[in-house]
C-alpha positions in Angstrom: 161.6 195.3 105.4 159.0 192.6 104.6 160.3 192.4 101.0 163.9 191.9 102.3 162.7 188.9 104.4 161.0 187.4 101.4 164.1 187.8 99.2 166.3 186.2 101.9 163.9 183.3 102.3 163.9 182.7 98.6 167.7 182.8 98.4 167.9 180.2 101.2 165.5 177.9 99.4 167.4 178.3 96.2 170.6 177.5 97.9 169.2 174.3 99.4 168.0 173.2 96.0 171.6 173.2 94.8 172.9 171.4 97.9 174.9 168.3 97.0 173.2 164.9 97.2 174.6 162.2 99.4 174.1 159.0 97.2 176.5 156.8 99.0 179.1 156.6 101.8 181.0 153.8 100.1 184.6 154.5 98.9 185.1 154.9 95.1 186.7 151.5 94.8 183.2 150.1 95.5 181.5 152.2 92.7 180.5 150.7 89.4 182.7 151.6 86.4 181.4 154.8 84.8 181.5 153.4 81.2 179.8 150.1 82.2 177.1 152.1 84.1 176.4 154.3 81.1 176.1 151.2 78.9 173.7 149.7 81.4 171.5 152.9 81.4 171.5 153.0 77.6 170.5 149.3 77.6 167.5 150.4 79.7 166.5 153.0 77.1 168.1 156.1 78.5 169.8 158.5 76.1 172.6 160.4 78.0 173.4 163.9 76.9 175.5 164.7 79.9 177.1 162.5 82.5 178.5 163.9 85.7 180.0 162.6 89.0 179.1 165.3 91.5 180.2 164.4 95.0 179.0 160.9 95.9 176.6 160.4 92.9 176.4 159.6 89.3 174.2 162.1 87.5 172.7 162.1 84.1 170.9 164.6 81.9 169.1 163.1 79.0 165.9 161.3 78.0 164.2 158.2 79.4 162.7 155.3 77.4 159.6 157.4 76.9 161.6 160.3 75.3 161.0 162.6 78.3 163.8 164.8 79.5 165.3 163.7 82.8 167.8 164.7 85.4 168.6 161.7 87.6 171.0 161.1 90.5 172.1 157.5 91.0 173.8 155.6 93.8 177.1 154.7 92.1 177.5 151.4 94.1 174.2 149.7 93.3 172.7 152.0 90.5 169.6 152.8 92.4 167.9 156.2 91.7 168.3 158.7 94.6 166.5 161.5 92.9 164.7 161.9 89.6 163.2 164.9 87.9 161.2 164.3 84.7 160.3 167.3 82.6 
């Protein structure tokens, strides 16, 4: 029984890790243009391998100016970082 509780708890934590981020409540007509936003990031030294628009965020997988792998969620209105994972 104890193992079952542990498994259920781990599944719940894993599910929360995949929950969608809320980066903005602004309508899409207020968001930065995707292509312009990508160019801005590349100008800051990011290399984008994958660009996504999940829910209310812009998300990239790539490398930062130091060459480290990153996964970053951005507010698509102002370009601020909502969450960043550096590997």
